[in-house]
VMD Tcl script that builds the backbone (N, CA, C; Angstrom):
set m [mol new atoms 546]
animate dup $m
set s [atomselect $m all]
$s set {name element resname resid chain x y z} {
  {N N UNK 1 A -11.298 -6.247 44.744}
  {CA C UNK 1 A -12.269 -7.345 45.251}
  {C C UNK 1 A -11.646 -7.706 46.845}
  {N N UNK 2 A -12.535 -8.043 47.941}
  {CA C UNK 2 A -12.310 -8.755 49.049}
  {C C UNK 2 A -12.025 -10.243 48.774}
  {N N UNK 3 A -10.914 -10.698 49.934}
  {CA C UNK 3 A -11.122 -12.615 50.091}
  {C C UNK 3 A -12.103 -12.997 50.016}
  {N N UNK 4 A -13.088 -12.542 50.751}
  {CA C UNK 4 A -14.388 -12.640 51.231}
  {C C UNK 4 A -15.321 -12.917 49.565}
  {N N UNK 5 A -14.998 -12.125 49.102}
  {CA C UNK 5 A -15.981 -11.950 47.772}
  {C C UNK 5 A -15.261 -12.494 46.694}
  {N N UNK 6 A -14.247 -12.644 46.889}
  {CA C UNK 6 A -13.378 -13.622 45.918}
  {C C UNK 6 A -13.256 -15.495 46.171}
  {N N UNK 7 A -13.346 -15.342 47.664}
  {CA C UNK 7 A -14.507 -17.380 47.594}
  {C C UNK 7 A -15.481 -17.933 47.545}
  {N N UNK 8 A -16.304 -15.998 47.423}
  {CA C UNK 8 A -17.665 -16.887 47.444}
  {C C UNK 8 A -18.051 -15.984 45.489}
  {N N UNK 9 A -16.895 -16.252 45.055}
  {CA C UNK 9 A -17.278 -15.828 43.264}
  {C C UNK 9 A -17.131 -17.418 42.565}
  {N N UNK 10 A -17.387 -17.143 41.196}
  {CA C UNK 10 A -17.170 -18.374 40.493}
  {C C UNK 10 A -16.368 -18.123 38.840}
  {N N UNK 11 A -14.971 -18.988 38.838}
  {CA C UNK 11 A -14.705 -18.652 37.827}
  {C C UNK 11 A -15.125 -18.414 36.661}
  {N N UNK 12 A -15.100 -17.399 35.795}
  {CA C UNK 12 A -15.575 -17.197 33.673}
  {C C UNK 12 A -15.718 -18.699 33.706}
  {N N UNK 13 A -16.323 -19.209 32.672}
  {CA C UNK 13 A -16.740 -19.971 31.827}
  {C C UNK 13 A -16.982 -21.274 33.064}
  {N N UNK 14 A -17.857 -21.574 33.894}
  {CA C UNK 14 A -18.134 -22.601 35.563}
  {C C UNK 14 A -19.346 -22.549 35.027}
  {N N UNK 15 A -19.807 -23.843 35.276}
  {CA C UNK 15 A -21.446 -23.946 34.892}
  {C C UNK 15 A -21.631 -23.869 36.944}
  {N N UNK 16 A -22.671 -22.608 37.117}
  {CA C UNK 16 A -22.465 -22.540 38.590}
  {C C UNK 16 A -24.188 -23.587 38.818}
  {N N UNK 17 A -24.231 -24.311 39.411}
  {CA C UNK 17 A -24.592 -25.049 39.886}
  {C C UNK 17 A -25.171 -25.141 41.994}
  {N N UNK 18 A -26.630 -24.411 41.270}
  {CA C UNK 18 A -27.217 -24.458 43.013}
  {C C UNK 18 A -27.415 -25.680 43.521}
  {N N UNK 19 A -27.473 -25.681 44.782}
  {CA C UNK 19 A -27.757 -26.666 45.141}
  {C C UNK 19 A -28.362 -26.113 46.543}
  {N N UNK 20 A -29.001 -27.537 47.787}
  {CA C UNK 20 A -29.711 -27.168 49.110}
  {C C UNK 20 A -28.075 -27.210 49.635}
  {N N UNK 21 A -28.412 -25.725 50.297}
  {CA C UNK 21 A -27.490 -25.844 51.968}
  {C C UNK 21 A -27.588 -26.909 53.067}
  {N N UNK 22 A -28.755 -27.291 52.987}
  {CA C UNK 22 A -29.696 -27.819 54.146}
  {C C UNK 22 A -30.918 -28.513 53.689}
  {N N UNK 23 A -31.202 -29.371 54.789}
  {CA C UNK 23 A -32.718 -30.060 54.315}
  {C C UNK 23 A -33.217 -31.303 53.830}
  {N N UNK 24 A -34.149 -31.426 53.366}
  {CA C UNK 24 A -34.278 -32.915 53.017}
  {C C UNK 24 A -33.122 -33.433 51.612}
  {N N UNK 25 A -33.783 -32.142 51.057}
  {CA C UNK 25 A -32.804 -32.694 49.548}
  {C C UNK 25 A -31.239 -32.141 49.361}
  {N N UNK 26 A -30.538 -31.381 50.696}
  {CA C UNK 26 A -28.988 -31.334 51.120}
  {C C UNK 26 A -28.175 -33.059 50.830}
  {N N UNK 27 A -28.519 -34.338 51.577}
  {CA C UNK 27 A -28.108 -34.953 51.866}
  {C C UNK 27 A -27.712 -35.994 50.751}
  {N N UNK 28 A -29.250 -36.022 49.958}
  {CA C UNK 28 A -29.762 -36.784 49.103}
  {C C UNK 28 A -28.042 -36.027 48.025}
  {N N UNK 29 A -28.216 -34.867 47.461}
  {CA C UNK 29 A -28.021 -34.404 46.737}
  {C C UNK 29 A -26.083 -34.680 46.708}
  {N N UNK 30 A -25.649 -34.300 47.504}
  {CA C UNK 30 A -24.692 -34.877 47.802}
  {C C UNK 30 A -24.217 -36.111 47.581}
  {N N UNK 31 A -24.741 -36.873 48.020}
  {CA C UNK 31 A -24.704 -38.722 47.423}
  {C C UNK 31 A -24.921 -38.824 45.788}
  {N N UNK 32 A -25.770 -37.648 45.292}
  {CA C UNK 32 A -25.721 -37.930 44.045}
  {C C UNK 32 A -24.238 -37.101 43.438}
  {N N UNK 33 A -24.242 -36.266 43.820}
  {CA C UNK 33 A -22.826 -35.779 43.049}
  {C C UNK 33 A -21.663 -36.528 43.284}
  {N N UNK 34 A -21.615 -37.379 44.250}
  {CA C UNK 34 A -20.586 -38.098 44.607}
  {C C UNK 34 A -20.621 -39.251 43.659}
  {N N UNK 35 A -22.223 -39.662 43.533}
  {CA C UNK 35 A -21.849 -41.109 42.439}
  {C C UNK 35 A -21.719 -40.687 41.534}
  {N N UNK 36 A -21.745 -39.285 40.582}
  {CA C UNK 36 A -21.336 -38.552 39.242}
  {C C UNK 36 A -19.759 -38.249 38.989}
  {N N UNK 37 A -18.878 -38.509 40.602}
  {CA C UNK 37 A -17.900 -38.037 40.349}
  {C C UNK 37 A -17.648 -36.154 40.556}
  {N N UNK 38 A -18.648 -35.819 40.849}
  {CA C UNK 38 A -18.313 -34.265 41.250}
  {C C UNK 38 A -17.706 -34.112 42.591}
  {N N UNK 39 A -16.698 -33.760 43.059}
  {CA C UNK 39 A -15.792 -33.923 43.663}
  {C C UNK 39 A -15.252 -32.248 44.123}
  {N N UNK 40 A -15.872 -31.682 45.556}
  {CA C UNK 40 A -15.538 -30.932 46.148}
  {C C UNK 40 A -14.760 -30.246 47.387}
  {N N UNK 41 A -14.573 -29.367 47.607}
  {CA C UNK 41 A -13.740 -29.554 49.293}
  {C C UNK 41 A -14.444 -27.945 48.980}
  {N N UNK 42 A -16.327 -27.741 50.162}
  {CA C UNK 42 A -16.457 -26.908 50.923}
  {C C UNK 42 A -15.699 -25.809 52.167}
  {N N UNK 43 A -15.038 -25.001 51.683}
  {CA C UNK 43 A -14.396 -24.531 53.194}
  {C C UNK 43 A -15.829 -23.887 54.510}
  {N N UNK 44 A -14.977 -24.175 55.150}
  {CA C UNK 44 A -16.430 -23.454 56.715}
  {C C UNK 44 A -17.044 -22.006 56.209}
  {N N UNK 45 A -18.005 -22.210 56.449}
  {CA C UNK 45 A -19.406 -20.859 56.540}
  {C C UNK 45 A -19.144 -20.079 54.797}
  {N N UNK 46 A -19.165 -20.806 53.766}
  {CA C UNK 46 A -18.544 -19.731 52.366}
  {C C UNK 46 A -19.674 -21.023 51.868}
  {N N UNK 47 A -20.611 -20.219 50.923}
  {CA C UNK 47 A -21.707 -20.946 50.339}
  {C C UNK 47 A -21.198 -21.138 48.597}
  {N N UNK 48 A -19.777 -21.187 48.252}
  {CA C UNK 48 A -19.241 -21.377 47.173}
  {C C UNK 48 A -18.531 -22.229 47.532}
  {N N UNK 49 A -18.548 -23.524 45.952}
  {CA C UNK 49 A -17.207 -24.525 46.475}
  {C C UNK 49 A -16.857 -24.539 44.798}
  {N N UNK 50 A -15.719 -24.729 44.762}
  {CA C UNK 50 A -15.603 -25.330 42.960}
  {C C UNK 50 A -15.533 -27.101 43.031}
  {N N UNK 51 A -15.823 -27.555 41.838}
  {CA C UNK 51 A -15.639 -28.852 41.992}
  {C C UNK 51 A -13.737 -29.301 41.686}
  {N N UNK 52 A -13.638 -30.218 41.692}
  {CA C UNK 52 A -11.949 -30.328 41.516}
  {C C UNK 52 A -11.859 -31.051 40.075}
  {N N UNK 53 A -10.988 -30.608 39.230}
  {CA C UNK 53 A -11.112 -31.465 37.810}
  {C C UNK 53 A -12.483 -30.676 37.156}
  {N N UNK 54 A -13.113 -30.497 37.303}
  {CA C UNK 54 A -14.242 -29.996 36.665}
  {C C UNK 54 A -14.684 -28.916 36.423}
  {N N UNK 55 A -15.448 -28.513 35.575}
  {CA C UNK 55 A -15.638 -26.292 35.341}
  {C C UNK 55 A -17.176 -25.968 36.230}
  {N N UNK 56 A -17.122 -26.814 37.176}
  {CA C UNK 56 A -18.392 -26.454 37.891}
  {C C UNK 56 A -17.859 -25.552 38.780}
  {N N UNK 57 A -19.058 -24.853 39.102}
  {CA C UNK 57 A -18.835 -23.992 40.905}
  {C C UNK 57 A -20.158 -24.280 41.416}
  {N N UNK 58 A -20.412 -24.908 42.941}
  {CA C UNK 58 A -21.381 -24.992 43.407}
  {C C UNK 58 A -22.048 -24.160 44.224}
  {N N UNK 59 A -23.009 -23.669 44.083}
  {CA C UNK 59 A -23.205 -22.849 44.880}
  {C C UNK 59 A -24.713 -23.507 45.936}
  {N N UNK 60 A -24.290 -23.088 46.949}
  {CA C UNK 60 A -25.261 -23.945 47.801}
  {C C UNK 60 A -26.195 -22.700 48.758}
  {N N UNK 61 A -27.243 -22.628 48.902}
  {CA C UNK 61 A -28.620 -21.726 48.465}
  {C C UNK 61 A -29.489 -22.444 49.409}
  {N N UNK 62 A -30.314 -21.851 50.073}
  {CA C UNK 62 A -32.008 -22.291 50.565}
  {C C UNK 62 A -32.501 -22.810 49.299}
  {N N UNK 63 A -32.850 -24.381 49.262}
  {CA C UNK 63 A -33.770 -24.778 48.898}
  {C C UNK 63 A -34.807 -23.874 47.924}
  {N N UNK 64 A -35.465 -22.896 48.693}
  {CA C UNK 64 A -36.364 -22.576 48.772}
  {C C UNK 64 A -36.022 -21.116 47.739}
  {N N UNK 65 A -34.991 -20.455 47.534}
  {CA C UNK 65 A -34.654 -19.564 46.647}
  {C C UNK 65 A -33.787 -20.348 45.033}
  {N N UNK 66 A -33.743 -21.836 45.191}
  {CA C UNK 66 A -33.034 -22.085 44.234}
  {C C UNK 66 A -34.081 -22.108 42.669}
  {N N UNK 67 A -34.733 -21.854 42.489}
  {CA C UNK 67 A -35.673 -21.481 41.127}
  {C C UNK 67 A -35.285 -20.180 41.506}
  {N N UNK 68 A -35.765 -19.443 42.062}
  {CA C UNK 68 A -35.592 -18.007 41.877}
  {C C UNK 68 A -33.760 -17.510 40.918}
  {N N UNK 69 A -32.910 -18.224 41.661}
  {CA C UNK 69 A -31.720 -18.002 41.339}
  {C C UNK 69 A -31.283 -18.487 39.760}
  {N N UNK 70 A -32.046 -19.513 39.759}
  {CA C UNK 70 A -31.886 -20.266 38.355}
  {C C UNK 70 A -32.773 -19.655 37.310}
  {N N UNK 71 A -34.042 -19.255 37.703}
  {CA C UNK 71 A -35.210 -18.062 37.138}
  {C C UNK 71 A -34.536 -17.090 36.310}
  {N N UNK 72 A -33.528 -15.923 37.194}
  {CA C UNK 72 A -32.816 -15.051 36.911}
  {C C UNK 72 A -32.135 -14.572 36.217}
  {N N UNK 73 A -30.776 -16.195 36.166}
  {CA C UNK 73 A -29.916 -16.381 35.358}
  {C C UNK 73 A -28.760 -15.937 36.621}
  {N N UNK 74 A -28.995 -16.441 37.878}
  {CA C UNK 74 A -27.864 -15.816 38.711}
  {C C UNK 74 A -27.051 -17.122 38.546}
  {N N UNK 75 A -27.631 -18.440 38.372}
  {CA C UNK 75 A -26.738 -19.838 38.431}
  {C C UNK 75 A -27.536 -20.025 36.935}
  {N N UNK 76 A -26.482 -21.199 36.429}
  {CA C UNK 76 A -26.828 -22.114 35.966}
  {C C UNK 76 A -27.812 -22.923 35.430}
  {N N UNK 77 A -27.937 -23.925 36.610}
  {CA C UNK 77 A -28.721 -24.871 36.612}
  {C C UNK 77 A -28.546 -25.358 38.382}
  {N N UNK 78 A -29.949 -25.784 38.470}
  {CA C UNK 78 A -29.899 -26.244 40.269}
  {C C UNK 78 A -31.106 -27.175 40.035}
  {N N UNK 79 A -31.179 -27.599 41.661}
  {CA C UNK 79 A -31.724 -28.960 42.097}
  {C C UNK 79 A -32.757 -28.339 43.516}
  {N N UNK 80 A -33.755 -27.982 43.417}
  {CA C UNK 80 A -35.267 -28.304 44.200}
  {C C UNK 80 A -35.894 -28.888 44.180}
  {N N UNK 81 A -36.991 -28.718 44.539}
  {CA C UNK 81 A -38.297 -29.346 44.488}
  {C C UNK 81 A -39.222 -28.297 43.684}
  {N N UNK 82 A -40.131 -29.406 42.818}
  {CA C UNK 82 A -41.160 -29.161 42.097}
  {C C UNK 82 A -42.281 -27.662 43.359}
  {N N UNK 83 A -42.892 -27.909 44.146}
  {CA C UNK 83 A -43.432 -27.329 44.856}
  {C C UNK 83 A -42.250 -25.977 45.248}
  {N N UNK 84 A -41.337 -26.061 45.008}
  {CA C UNK 84 A -40.548 -24.423 44.776}
  {C C UNK 84 A -40.207 -23.851 44.012}
  {N N UNK 85 A -40.362 -24.354 42.800}
  {CA C UNK 85 A -40.429 -23.810 41.478}
  {C C UNK 85 A -41.713 -23.316 41.096}
  {N N UNK 86 A -42.705 -24.530 41.311}
  {CA C UNK 86 A -44.392 -23.758 41.110}
  {C C UNK 86 A -44.506 -22.369 41.976}
  {N N UNK 87 A -44.149 -22.348 43.275}
  {CA C UNK 87 A -44.544 -21.244 44.188}
  {C C UNK 87 A -43.738 -19.971 44.139}
  {N N UNK 88 A -42.349 -20.197 43.553}
  {CA C UNK 88 A -41.316 -18.605 42.970}
  {C C UNK 88 A -42.269 -18.378 42.160}
  {N N UNK 89 A -42.612 -19.067 40.839}
  {CA C UNK 89 A -43.983 -18.511 39.835}
  {C C UNK 89 A -42.940 -17.941 38.705}
  {N N UNK 90 A -41.454 -18.373 39.208}
  {CA C UNK 90 A -40.749 -17.987 37.385}
  {C C UNK 90 A -40.840 -19.329 36.352}
  {N N UNK 91 A -39.929 -18.566 34.953}
  {CA C UNK 91 A -39.770 -19.291 34.400}
  {C C UNK 91 A -38.556 -20.215 34.494}
  {N N UNK 92 A -38.914 -21.810 34.678}
  {CA C UNK 92 A -37.079 -22.960 34.547}
  {C C UNK 92 A -37.950 -23.646 33.296}
  {N N UNK 93 A -36.846 -24.439 33.416}
  {CA C UNK 93 A -37.317 -25.655 32.423}
  {C C UNK 93 A -36.213 -26.424 33.610}
  {N N UNK 94 A -37.482 -27.332 32.958}
  {CA C UNK 94 A -37.596 -28.817 34.341}
  {C C UNK 94 A -36.998 -30.192 33.428}
  {N N UNK 95 A -35.718 -30.191 33.754}
  {CA C UNK 95 A -34.954 -31.117 32.726}
  {C C UNK 95 A -35.282 -32.521 33.127}
  {N N UNK 96 A -35.357 -33.115 35.188}
  {CA C UNK 96 A -35.885 -34.345 34.522}
  {C C UNK 96 A -36.002 -34.414 36.414}
  {N N UNK 97 A -37.144 -35.712 36.449}
  {CA C UNK 97 A -37.136 -35.818 38.205}
  {C C UNK 97 A -35.679 -36.645 38.679}
  {N N UNK 98 A -35.637 -36.783 39.733}
  {CA C UNK 98 A -34.738 -37.101 40.243}
  {C C UNK 98 A -34.828 -38.422 41.284}
  {N N UNK 99 A -36.007 -38.803 41.785}
  {CA C UNK 99 A -36.650 -40.096 41.980}
  {C C UNK 99 A -36.438 -39.881 43.842}
  {N N UNK 100 A -36.162 -38.534 43.879}
  {CA C UNK 100 A -35.870 -38.281 45.801}
  {C C UNK 100 A -36.313 -36.874 46.018}
  {N N UNK 101 A -37.396 -37.058 47.312}
  {CA C UNK 101 A -37.815 -35.508 47.700}
  {C C UNK 101 A -39.360 -35.562 47.261}
  {N N UNK 102 A -39.981 -36.867 47.530}
  {CA C UNK 102 A -41.731 -36.809 47.358}
  {C C UNK 102 A -42.471 -36.567 48.604}
  {N N UNK 103 A -42.789 -35.613 48.233}
  {CA C UNK 103 A -43.661 -35.084 48.944}
  {C C UNK 103 A -44.600 -34.726 48.268}
  {N N UNK 104 A -45.559 -33.977 48.962}
  {CA C UNK 104 A -47.121 -33.548 48.463}
  {C C UNK 104 A -47.413 -32.627 49.319}
  {N N UNK 105 A -48.162 -31.240 48.823}
  {CA C UNK 105 A -48.822 -30.308 49.629}
  {C C UNK 105 A -50.011 -30.662 50.054}
  {N N UNK 106 A -50.285 -30.571 50.870}
  {CA C UNK 106 A -51.811 -30.856 51.628}
  {C C UNK 106 A -52.428 -30.306 52.443}
  {N N UNK 107 A -54.016 -29.510 52.141}
  {CA C UNK 107 A -54.450 -29.323 53.634}
  {C C UNK 107 A -55.483 -29.513 54.491}
  {N N UNK 108 A -54.825 -28.976 55.806}
  {CA C UNK 108 A -55.146 -30.242 56.651}
  {C C UNK 108 A -56.246 -29.094 58.002}
  {N N UNK 109 A -57.182 -29.654 58.437}
  {CA C UNK 109 A -57.951 -28.904 59.240}
  {C C UNK 109 A -57.861 -29.640 61.140}
  {N N UNK 110 A -58.348 -29.142 62.132}
  {CA C UNK 110 A -58.532 -30.086 63.104}
  {C C UNK 110 A -59.294 -30.917 62.708}
  {N N UNK 111 A -59.388 -31.930 63.643}
  {CA C UNK 111 A -60.005 -33.192 63.191}
  {C C UNK 111 A -61.721 -32.961 63.961}
  {N N UNK 112 A -61.117 -32.418 65.041}
  {CA C UNK 112 A -62.627 -31.741 65.620}
  {C C UNK 112 A -63.352 -31.394 65.073}
  {N N UNK 113 A -62.886 -30.518 63.860}
  {CA C UNK 113 A -63.898 -30.092 62.835}
  {C C UNK 113 A -64.637 -30.796 61.863}
  {N N UNK 114 A -64.302 -32.122 61.928}
  {CA C UNK 114 A -65.034 -33.074 60.963}
  {C C UNK 114 A -64.884 -32.266 59.848}
  {N N UNK 115 A -64.179 -31.811 59.058}
  {CA C UNK 115 A -64.228 -32.000 57.202}
  {C C UNK 115 A -64.047 -32.717 56.811}
  {N N UNK 116 A -65.162 -33.042 55.814}
  {CA C UNK 116 A -64.853 -34.012 54.847}
  {C C UNK 116 A -64.611 -33.240 53.642}
  {N N UNK 117 A -64.614 -31.983 52.986}
  {CA C UNK 117 A -65.110 -31.657 52.383}
  {C C UNK 117 A -64.203 -30.505 51.777}
  {N N UNK 118 A -63.291 -29.994 50.601}
  {CA C UNK 118 A -61.816 -28.851 51.368}
  {C C UNK 118 A -63.291 -27.527 50.810}
  {N N UNK 119 A -64.322 -27.856 50.002}
  {CA C UNK 119 A -64.660 -26.504 49.584}
  {C C UNK 119 A -65.298 -25.995 50.946}
  {N N UNK 120 A -65.348 -26.738 52.272}
  {CA C UNK 120 A -65.695 -25.623 53.429}
  {C C UNK 120 A -64.937 -24.643 54.271}
  {N N UNK 121 A -63.550 -25.024 53.697}
  {CA C UNK 121 A -62.769 -24.232 53.926}
  {C C UNK 121 A -61.989 -22.836 53.262}
  {N N UNK 122 A -63.508 -22.689 52.152}
  {CA C UNK 122 A -63.297 -21.392 51.508}
  {C C UNK 122 A -63.607 -20.373 52.002}
  {N N UNK 123 A -63.093 -19.152 52.327}
  {CA C UNK 123 A -63.366 -18.299 52.497}
  {C C UNK 123 A -62.714 -17.847 54.476}
  {N N UNK 124 A -62.371 -18.866 54.501}
  {CA C UNK 124 A -61.603 -19.362 56.350}
  {C C UNK 124 A -60.076 -18.751 56.063}
  {N N UNK 125 A -59.625 -18.937 56.567}
  {CA C UNK 125 A -58.396 -18.240 57.423}
  {C C UNK 125 A -57.065 -19.627 57.322}
  {N N UNK 126 A -56.210 -19.439 56.177}
  {CA C UNK 126 A -55.551 -20.552 55.679}
  {C C UNK 126 A -53.910 -19.741 56.101}
  {N N UNK 127 A -53.583 -20.843 56.837}
  {CA C UNK 127 A -51.799 -20.362 57.327}
  {C C UNK 127 A -50.925 -21.275 56.232}
  {N N UNK 128 A -50.081 -20.833 55.423}
  {CA C UNK 128 A -49.140 -21.772 54.462}
  {C C UNK 128 A -48.087 -21.084 54.581}
  {N N UNK 129 A -46.815 -22.214 54.278}
  {CA C UNK 129 A -45.793 -21.609 53.399}
  {C C UNK 129 A -45.482 -21.243 52.102}
  {N N UNK 130 A -46.699 -21.846 51.761}
  {CA C UNK 130 A -47.259 -21.981 50.095}
  {C C UNK 130 A -47.561 -20.924 49.793}
  {N N UNK 131 A -47.980 -20.080 50.081}
  {CA C UNK 131 A -48.928 -18.879 49.511}
  {C C UNK 131 A -49.528 -18.705 48.118}
  {N N UNK 132 A -48.792 -18.615 46.946}
  {CA C UNK 132 A -49.064 -18.758 45.572}
  {C C UNK 132 A -49.841 -19.761 45.247}
  {N N UNK 133 A -49.387 -21.423 45.512}
  {CA C UNK 133 A -50.282 -22.739 45.195}
  {C C UNK 133 A -51.151 -22.309 46.139}
  {N N UNK 134 A -51.000 -22.036 47.186}
  {CA C UNK 134 A -52.441 -21.785 48.027}
  {C C UNK 134 A -53.231 -20.983 47.606}
  {N N UNK 135 A -52.930 -19.858 46.890}
  {CA C UNK 135 A -54.017 -18.645 46.489}
  {C C UNK 135 A -54.997 -19.220 45.091}
  {N N UNK 136 A -53.841 -20.244 44.314}
  {CA C UNK 136 A -54.406 -20.273 43.726}
  {C C UNK 136 A -55.289 -22.029 43.471}
  {N N UNK 137 A -55.149 -22.999 44.537}
  {CA C UNK 137 A -56.193 -23.792 44.763}
  {C C UNK 137 A -57.393 -23.175 45.205}
  {N N UNK 138 A -57.602 -22.427 46.334}
  {CA C UNK 138 A -58.699 -21.270 46.729}
  {C C UNK 138 A -59.051 -21.038 45.612}
  {N N UNK 139 A -58.290 -20.136 44.676}
  {CA C UNK 139 A -58.979 -19.106 44.245}
  {C C UNK 139 A -60.657 -19.460 43.587}
  {N N UNK 140 A -60.455 -20.871 42.383}
  {CA C UNK 140 A -61.574 -21.291 42.119}
  {C C UNK 140 A -62.838 -21.350 42.927}
  {N N UNK 141 A -62.261 -22.206 44.018}
  {CA C UNK 141 A -63.379 -22.271 45.355}
  {C C UNK 141 A -63.982 -20.930 45.653}
  {N N UNK 142 A -63.304 -20.158 45.955}
  {CA C UNK 142 A -63.811 -18.343 46.303}
  {C C UNK 142 A -64.702 -18.014 45.205}
  {N N UNK 143 A -64.065 -18.075 43.731}
  {CA C UNK 143 A -65.000 -17.539 42.942}
  {C C UNK 143 A -66.430 -18.167 42.440}
  {N N UNK 144 A -66.564 -19.691 43.041}
  {CA C UNK 144 A -68.101 -20.140 42.899}
  {C C UNK 144 A -68.773 -20.122 43.944}
  {N N UNK 145 A -68.018 -20.046 45.215}
  {CA C UNK 145 A -68.898 -19.578 46.522}
  {C C UNK 145 A -68.851 -18.051 46.868}
  {N N UNK 146 A -68.672 -17.359 45.883}
  {CA C UNK 146 A -68.502 -15.847 46.429}
  {C C UNK 146 A -68.148 -15.364 47.817}
  {N N UNK 147 A -66.470 -15.761 48.271}
  {CA C UNK 147 A -66.358 -15.574 49.269}
  {C C UNK 147 A -64.821 -15.339 48.736}
  {N N UNK 148 A -63.561 -14.702 50.138}
  {CA C UNK 148 A -61.840 -14.447 50.163}
  {C C UNK 148 A -61.533 -15.694 51.092}
  {N N UNK 149 A -60.966 -16.355 50.629}
  {CA C UNK 149 A -59.865 -17.315 51.865}
  {C C UNK 149 A -58.816 -16.526 51.987}
  {N N UNK 150 A -58.795 -16.603 53.162}
  {CA C UNK 150 A -57.734 -15.321 54.306}
  {C C UNK 150 A -56.392 -16.261 53.720}
  {N N UNK 151 A -55.351 -15.840 53.063}
  {CA C UNK 151 A -54.359 -16.733 52.784}
  {C C UNK 151 A -53.155 -15.941 53.692}
  {N N UNK 152 A -52.170 -16.553 55.070}
  {CA C UNK 152 A -51.452 -16.266 55.537}
  {C C UNK 152 A -50.340 -17.046 55.233}
  {N N UNK 153 A -48.928 -16.104 55.212}
  {CA C UNK 153 A -47.298 -16.700 55.501}
  {C C UNK 153 A -47.140 -16.903 56.426}
  {N N UNK 154 A -46.243 -18.058 56.898}
  {CA C UNK 154 A -45.167 -17.941 58.168}
  {C C UNK 154 A -44.282 -19.189 57.610}
  {N N UNK 155 A -43.492 -18.967 58.054}
  {CA C UNK 155 A -41.826 -19.649 57.507}
  {C C UNK 155 A -41.598 -21.061 58.359}
  {N N UNK 156 A -42.299 -21.590 59.200}
  {CA C UNK 156 A -42.013 -22.738 59.374}
  {C C UNK 156 A -43.310 -23.166 60.750}
  {N N UNK 157 A -43.285 -24.302 61.007}
  {CA C UNK 157 A -44.212 -24.803 61.974}
  {C C UNK 157 A -45.529 -24.195 62.056}
  {N N UNK 158 A -45.646 -25.002 60.612}
  {CA C UNK 158 A -47.315 -24.799 59.891}
  {C C UNK 158 A -48.354 -24.724 60.784}
  {N N UNK 159 A -47.679 -26.428 61.073}
  {CA C UNK 159 A -48.930 -27.564 61.651}
  {C C UNK 159 A -49.212 -26.995 63.213}
  {N N UNK 160 A -48.310 -25.877 63.541}
  {CA C UNK 160 A -48.997 -25.212 64.878}
  {C C UNK 160 A -49.710 -24.523 64.813}
  {N N UNK 161 A -50.331 -24.106 63.370}
  {CA C UNK 161 A -51.369 -22.940 63.068}
  {C C UNK 161 A -52.739 -22.950 64.132}
  {N N UNK 162 A -53.376 -23.885 63.539}
  {CA C UNK 162 A -54.880 -24.148 63.937}
  {C C UNK 162 A -54.962 -24.038 65.468}
  {N N UNK 163 A -53.792 -25.218 66.017}
  {CA C UNK 163 A -53.700 -24.793 67.368}
  {C C UNK 163 A -53.319 -24.226 68.178}
  {N N UNK 164 A -53.161 -23.131 67.640}
  {CA C UNK 164 A -52.774 -21.568 68.570}
  {C C UNK 164 A -53.911 -20.453 68.086}
  {N N UNK 165 A -54.823 -20.964 67.463}
  {CA C UNK 165 A -55.282 -20.581 66.801}
  {C C UNK 165 A -55.735 -19.078 65.513}
  {N N UNK 166 A -54.560 -19.454 64.636}
  {CA C UNK 166 A -54.149 -18.535 63.476}
  {C C UNK 166 A -54.834 -18.637 62.573}
  {N N UNK 167 A -55.483 -20.217 62.793}
  {CA C UNK 167 A -55.648 -20.575 61.507}
  {C C UNK 167 A -57.252 -21.447 61.545}
  {N N UNK 168 A -57.977 -21.594 60.130}
  {CA C UNK 168 A -58.771 -22.654 60.373}
  {C C UNK 168 A -58.341 -24.269 60.088}
  {N N UNK 169 A -57.359 -23.869 58.971}
  {CA C UNK 169 A -56.546 -24.853 57.990}
  {C C UNK 169 A -55.515 -24.522 57.896}
  {N N UNK 170 A -54.413 -25.238 57.802}
  {CA C UNK 170 A -53.373 -24.801 57.443}
  {C C UNK 170 A -53.204 -25.599 55.403}
  {N N UNK 171 A -52.121 -25.172 54.910}
  {CA C UNK 171 A -51.681 -26.095 53.668}
  {C C UNK 171 A -50.269 -26.007 53.737}
  {N N UNK 172 A -49.686 -27.267 53.646}
  {CA C UNK 172 A -47.994 -27.557 54.202}
  {C C UNK 172 A -47.862 -28.656 53.618}
  {N N UNK 173 A -46.040 -29.099 53.351}
  {CA C UNK 173 A -45.577 -29.923 52.695}
  {C C UNK 173 A -45.281 -31.220 53.338}
  {N N UNK 174 A -45.818 -32.132 52.852}
  {CA C UNK 174 A -45.908 -33.450 53.792}
  {C C UNK 174 A -44.896 -34.518 53.360}
  {N N UNK 175 A -43.921 -34.835 53.716}
  {CA C UNK 175 A -43.542 -36.414 53.274}
  {C C UNK 175 A -44.234 -37.848 53.662}
  {N N UNK 176 A -44.819 -37.416 54.776}
  {CA C UNK 176 A -45.405 -38.956 55.382}
  {C C UNK 176 A -46.103 -38.641 56.486}
  {N N UNK 177 A -47.129 -37.338 56.658}
  {CA C UNK 177 A -48.158 -36.951 57.272}
  {C C UNK 177 A -48.074 -36.633 58.382}
  {N N UNK 178 A -47.395 -37.103 59.033}
  {CA C UNK 178 A -46.484 -37.702 60.465}
  {C C UNK 178 A -47.157 -36.310 61.653}
  {N N UNK 179 A -46.212 -35.100 61.106}
  {CA C UNK 179 A -46.278 -33.747 62.022}
  {C C UNK 179 A -47.693 -33.549 61.340}
  {N N UNK 180 A -48.717 -33.407 60.579}
  {CA C UNK 180 A -49.910 -33.104 60.620}
  {C C UNK 180 A -50.807 -33.328 61.618}
  {N N UNK 181 A -51.019 -35.032 61.591}
  {CA C UNK 181 A -51.840 -35.438 62.583}
  {C C UNK 181 A -52.127 -34.813 63.685}
  {N N UNK 182 A -53.506 -34.268 64.144}
  {CA C UNK 182 A -53.602 -33.547 65.144}
  {C C UNK 182 A -55.194 -33.804 65.761}
}
mol reanalyze $m
mol bondsrecalc $m
mol representation Tube
mol addrep $m
C-alpha cells in the first residue's frame, strides 16, 4: 500500500465518520466535534484524520456525497443536510437534528413574470442542483395538467439561470433568500 493510500485509510475497528470538507456545515461541525471532545489533526491535502484517543476516523467529503457514502456502507455515520439525504435517494437512518444548517428548497421565477402560483411553472424549464427533489415536486402538477416540466441540473450559480435565459424558473436551496432576489 502506498503512503498516500495508507494516510487516507481507516484502521480496522474505527468508526468512519463523514463530515463536510467545506461549506456551510463544515465550521459548525468542527465546533460540534471540539465541544464533544473529539480532537484530531488533519494533514494538509488529506481527506482522512484520526481522532486523538478515540477509535474514530474522520472522513472529509463534499456534503453532497455524504448520504451516498453512508447509505452504501463506505462510512459508518455522517453529518449532512436533509436536502442532500433526500436528493441522494439512498436509505439512511436519520438519528437526530443538530439545530444548524437551517435552509429550505424554494422555487423562484423572475419578478417581472408576476407568478403567484407555482402551478403556472409546470411544463416550463427549471434549473436546479436538486433534480430528484424538483422532479418529485413537479410530477403531480405535470400529471394534473398533462405537461412535462423540463428539469435541468447545474452544480452552482442556480440563481443566474433565469437571467441568462437558461430557465423559466429555478429550484434552489436558500438560507436567507438574499441571492434569490431578482
